[in-house]
C-alpha positions in Angstrom: 45.3 -2.8 8.8 46.5 0.2 10.2 44.1 2.7 12.1 45.1 5.5 9.7 43.6 3.8 6.6 40.2 3.0 8.2 37.7 5.3 6.9 34.8 6.1 9.3 31.8 5.3 7.4 28.5 7.3 8.0 26.2 5.8 5.4 26.4 2.9 2.4 25.2 3.0 -0.9 23.2 0.0 -2.2 22.8 -0.6 -6.0 19.8 -2.7 -6.0 19.0 -4.3 -9.6 21.2 -2.3 -11.8 20.0 -4.6 -14.8 15.9 -3.4 -14.1 16.8 0.5 -14.4 15.3 0.9 -17.6 12.0 -1.1 -16.2 11.5 1.6 -13.0 8.1 2.1 -13.3 7.0 -1.6 -14.0 9.4 -2.3 -11.4 8.0 0.4 -9.1 4.4 -0.8 -9.5 5.1 -4.3 -8.9 6.9 -3.9 -5.9 4.1 -1.6 -4.8 1.5 -4.3 -5.4 3.4 -7.1 -3.8 4.1 -4.9 -0.6 0.3 -4.2 -0.5 -1.1 -7.5 -1.0 1.5 -8.6 1.8 0.2 -6.3 4.1 -3.2 -6.9 3.5 -2.9 -10.3 3.4 -1.1 -10.6 6.7 -3.3 -8.1 8.0 -6.6 -10.0 7.1 -5.0 -12.9 8.8 -4.3 -11.1 12.0 -8.1 -9.8 11.7 -9.9 -12.8 11.1 -8.1 -14.8 13.7 -9.0 -11.9 16.5 -12.4 -11.7 14.8 -13.6 -15.1 14.7 -14.2 -17.5 17.8 -13.5 -20.6 15.7 -10.2 -19.2 15.2 -9.0 -18.5 18.6 -6.9 -22.1 18.6 -3.1 -22.4 19.3 -2.5 -23.4 15.6 -4.1 -19.9 14.4 -2.5 -17.9 17.1 1.0 -19.2 16.1 -0.3 -18.1 12.6 -0.8 -14.5 13.6 2.5 -14.2 15.0 3.8 -15.8 11.7 1.9 -12.8 9.6 3.3 -10.6 12.1 6.7 -11.6 11.5 6.1 -11.4 7.5 4.8 -7.9 7.6 8.2 -6.9 9.8 10.1 -8.4 7.4 8.7 -6.7 4.3 8.4 -3.2 5.7 12.0 -3.4 6.7 12.9 -4.1 3.4 10.6 -3.1 0.5 10.3 1.0 1.4 13.9 0.9 1.0 13.8 -0.7 -2.2 11.5 1.6 -3.6 13.9 4.2 -2.7 16.7 2.6 -4.5 14.9 2.0 -7.5 13.6 6.0 -7.6 17.0 7.0 -7.3 18.7 4.4 -9.3 21.0 3.9 -6.4 19.9 4.1 -2.5 22.1 5.8 -0.1 21.3 4.5 3.9 23.1 5.5 6.7 25.5 3.4 8.7 23.1 3.4 11.5 19.8 2.8 9.3 21.6 -0.6 7.6 22.7 -2.0 10.9 19.2 -1.6 12.2 17.3 -3.1 8.5 20.1 -6.2 9.2 18.7 -6.2 13.1 14.8 -6.4 12.0 15.3 -8.5 9.2 17.6 -11.4 11.3 14.7 -10.8 13.9 12.3 -11.7 11.5 14.1 -14.6 9.9 14.9 -16.1 13.4 11.6 -15.7 14.7 9.9 -17.5 11.5 12.2 -20.2 12.4 11.2 -20.8 16.2 7.5 -20.2 14.9 7.2 -22.6 12.3 9.3 -24.9 14.7 6.6 -24.3 17.6 3.6 -25.1 14.8 5.1 -28.1 14.2 5.1 -29.1 17.8 1.5 -28.0 17.7 0.6 -30.4 14.8 2.6 -33.4 16.1 0.6 -33.3 19.3 -2.4 -32.7 17.4 -2.3 -35.6 15.0 0.0 -37.8 17.1 -1.5 -37.3 20.7 -5.3 -36.1 19.9 -6.5 -37.0 23.1 -4.2 -34.8 25.2 -4.1 -32.1 23.0 -6.4 -29.6 24.7 -5.0 -30.3 28.0 -0.9 -29.4 26.9 -1.2 -27.1 24.2 -3.7 -24.8 26.2 -3.8 -21.1 26.4 -0.9 -20.2 28.7 1.5 -22.8 26.7 0.7 -21.1 23.8 1.3 -17.3 25.0 4.7 -18.7 26.6 5.8 -20.3 23.4 5.0 -17.3 21.7 6.8 -14.7 24.0 9.8 -17.0 24.1 10.2 -17.1 20.5 10.2 -12.9 20.4 12.3 -13.1 23.1 14.9 -15.3 21.5 14.8 -13.7 18.4 15.3 -9.9 19.6 17.9 -10.9 22.3 20.1 -13.4 20.4 20.4 -11.2 17.4 21.0 -7.9 18.9 24.4 -9.7 20.1 25.6 -10.5 16.7 24.1 -6.7 15.4 26.2 -5.2 18.2 29.1 -7.0 17.4 28.5 -6.5 13.4 28.1 -2.5 14.4 31.4 -2.2 16.4 33.4 -3.5 13.2 35.3 -0.8 11.4 34.5 -0.6 7.8 36.4 0.7 4.9 35.7 1.8 1.3 34.4 1.1 -1.0 30.9 2.2 0.3 29.1 0.4 -2.3 26.8 -2.7 -1.3 26.0 -4.6 -4.2 22.9 -5.8 -2.8 19.0 -4.2 -2.3 19.3 -4.6 1.6 21.9 -4.8 4.3 22.5 -8.5 4.3 25.0 -10.1 6.6 27.6 -11.4 3.9 27.7 -8.0 2.1 28.3 -6.3 5.1 31.1 -8.7 6.0 32.8 -7.9 3.0 32.8 -4.0 3.5 34.7 -4.8 7.0 38.3 -4.2 7.4 38.5 -5.6 11.0 39.1 -9.0 11.8 35.8 -10.7 11.6 36.7 -14.4 13.1 35.1 -13.6 16.4 31.5 -12.5 14.5 31.9 -15.3 12.2 32.2 -17.8 15.2 29.5 -16.2 17.0 27.2 -16.7 14.1 28.3 -20.3 13.7 27.4 -20.5 17.7 24.4 -18.6 17.5 23.1 -20.5 14.5 22.6 -23.9 16.2 19.3 -22.6 18.5 17.6 -20.4 16.1 18.1 -22.3 12.8 19.7 -26.1 13.3 18.0 -27.1 16.8 14.6 -26.0 14.9 15.1 -27.5 12.0 15.8 -30.6 13.3 12.6 -30.5 15.7 10.8 -29.9 12.7 12.1 -32.6 10.9 11.8 -35.1 14.3 8.0 -33.8 14.8 7.1 -34.9 11.2 8.6 -38.1 11.0 6.4 -39.2 13.6 3.3 -37.4 12.3 3.9 -39.2 8.6 4.5 -42.7 10.8 1.1 -41.9 12.3 -1.0 -40.6 9.3 0.5 -44.0 7.3 -0.9 -46.2 10.0 -4.5 -44.7 9.8 -6.9 -47.3 8.4 -8.8 -45.0 5.5 -8.0 -43.3 2.7 -10.3 -40.8 4.2 -8.6 -40.2 7.6 -5.0 -39.9 6.2 -6.2 -37.4 3.8 -7.8 -35.3 6.5 -5.0 -35.9 8.9 -2.3 -34.6 6.1 -4.5 -31.7 5.2 -4.5 -30.4 8.8 -0.5 -29.8 8.4 0.1 -29.6 4.5 0.1 -25.8 5.0 2.4 -25.4 7.2 4.7 -28.3 5.8 4.3 -26.1 2.6 5.7 -23.2 4.2 8.5 -25.1 6.1 9.8 -26.4 2.8 9.7 -23.2 1.1 11.2 -21.0 4.0 14.1 -23.4 4.6 14.9 -24.0 0.8 15.8 -20.5 0.1 17.7 -20.3 3.4 19.3 -23.2 2.5 20.5 -21.9 -1.0 21.5 -18.5 0.2 23.6 -19.1 3.2 24.3 -23.2 3.1 25.2 -23.7 -0.3 28.5 -22.7 -1.8 28.2 -19.2 -3.4 31.8 -19.3 -5.3 31.1 -19.0 -9.1 27.3 -18.1 -8.4 26.7 -14.6 -10.0 25.7 -11.7 -7.5 22.2 -11.7 -9.6 21.5 -15.0 -8.8 22.2 -14.2 -4.9 19.8 -11.2 -5.2 16.8 -13.1 -6.8 16.9 -15.8 -4.2 17.6 -13.2 -1.5 14.2 -11.4 -3.2 12.2 -14.8 -3.0 12.7 -15.3 0.9 12.4 -11.5 1.6 9.5 -10.2 -0.8 8.0 -13.6 -2.4 7.5 -15.7 0.6 5.8 -13.0 3.1 3.4 -12.7 0.2 2.4 -16.2 -0.5 2.3 -17.2 3.3 -1.3 -15.8 3.9 -2.2 -17.4 0.4 -1.1 -20.9 1.5 -3.2 -21.1 4.8 -6.3 -18.9 3.4 -6.5 -21.0 0.1 -5.9 -24.3 1.8 -8.1 -23.8 5.0 -12.0 -24.1 5.0 -12.1 -22.6 8.4 -10.4 -19.4 7.1 -12.5 -19.1 4.2 -15.8 -19.1 6.5 -14.6 -16.8 8.9 -13.6 -14.4 5.9 -17.2 -15.0 4.5 -18.6 -13.7 7.9 -16.4 -11.0 8.1 -17.5 -9.8 5.0 -21.1 -10.4 5.6 -20.7 -8.6 8.8 -19.0 -5.4 6.9 -21.6 -5.4 4.3 -25.0 -5.9 6.2 
């Protein structure tokens, strides 16, 4: 396309969920409740882990980072969704749109890496329990956390800068509730082959490799659990990783449905609902999964409440 036909984009218009405009008040209330519960649930996990000495283990320290990632994700998405619902359509500046995409992508990447680190932690705890404390010490735990965040912020910065350097032309309308990669690519009138190759290349260390490592870890974990002599031991070992496995299943299933399965013939409404699930619903249910199915977390919560009340 000729340079003269390229429009300099200063802002985008997010349509959000147009079909829900007649239920504006209910939609606002539900989103506010979800956002409040997500913040409270994840902040509670972070508080309990740092408050209770019994929870200051690698598994729970990794969980605090997962909660931090969920807080960042919902904060990057939901406030702008609320603005879009109130105004029926939402305008977002070009810089704001690219920034939103960056933090969204960083949190998704960090969640992939943190879930992988947590699977390695569960592998050591179940498959090599005698050496667990020697291998997964505080130094290694901190290093894995720092590496996960550094990889997320640095690698996704490459994609975001490349995306921001593209030329965008009309229409300015994005039929989505946030600045995701596919709708932004549709609004570009530049050659996006380099960016798409870049995304494919970077997806290996941040998505494919972590998924493979998680699968391998659980293959070994399941083999060890099945070899345990009693049902009680097998149940206890499985419960130690069931919360993590549930979170991994939900997270990767939704990502797979959005970014891997062919979208041809899929309505935009279905795509939005799937996106809503992993950007809004998943950060809400993660603390519920780890809290309701964890006795240590329940005990720490009871002690914390007693301390506040007394």
